[in-house]
N, C-alpha and C positions, 0 to 999 in steps of 0.2 A: 504494500500500500504506500503510495507516495502522496505527499500532501500537495494540494493544489496551490497555485500562486496566491490565491485569495486568503489562504490560511496563514501564510507567512507574515509575520509582523515586519513592517518596513521601518527602518530607522527614520526618525523625524529629521535629523540633520545628517548631511553627508559626512563621511569619515574624515575628510580633510578639514571641515569646519569644526568637528568635534575635537580634533587634535589641537587647534588653535585656542580653544576655550579653556579656561582654568577648571580645576576640579570643582565639583559641587560644594565640597566643604569650604573651599577658598571663597567661593561666591557667597555662601551662607555667612561665613565669618565677616566678610566685607559688608554685607547688608546689616548684620548685627552691629558692627562698629559704627556705621553711618547712623543707625537708629539711636545708639547710645549718645553719640555726639550731638545729634539733633535734640534729644531729650535734655541733655545737660545744658545746652545753649538756651533752650526754652526756660529751664528752671532758673538759670542765671539772669535772664531777661526779666522774669517775674520777680525775683528777689531784689533786683536793683543793685545799686552800688554797695559795696561791702562796708565802707566807712565814709559816708557822705560828709561828715564834719571834719575830716582829717585835713590838717594844714601843715605846711613845711615847718621845721623846727624853729626857723628864724621869724616866724609870724606869718601873717597873711601876705600873699604876693600882691605887689602894687601894679603889676602889668609890665614891668621892665624885664629885659632879658638877662639881667645879672643875677647871680645867686643871692639868697637872702643873707648869707654870711660868707666869711672867707674860707671856710672848710677847716679851720683850726680845731683840733681835738684837745682842748685845754688839759693840762696835766701830763702831756707827753713830752717831758723835758729832754732835750738832747736829740730830738727827732726832726729838727728844723731842716729846711731845704737849703740853707745858706752855706753849708759846708760841701765843697766839691773836691 
């Protein structure tokens, strides 16, 4: 008894195309990763800024491009940049 051509299941994709596609596990992992990133982004957008009242150590910025202080870490004697 031979099976008729109608009984044989035909692959959905040709063999050459199947070789180029990654494994199902890789596709599933990628989809899961994208979904988790989307959920974390949405949760962050809903939560808003983490510290909305946080200001620089030197006080509130006035809009100029210079730092609020000179960067000196008081109490660090002997660590000055004057010695070369």
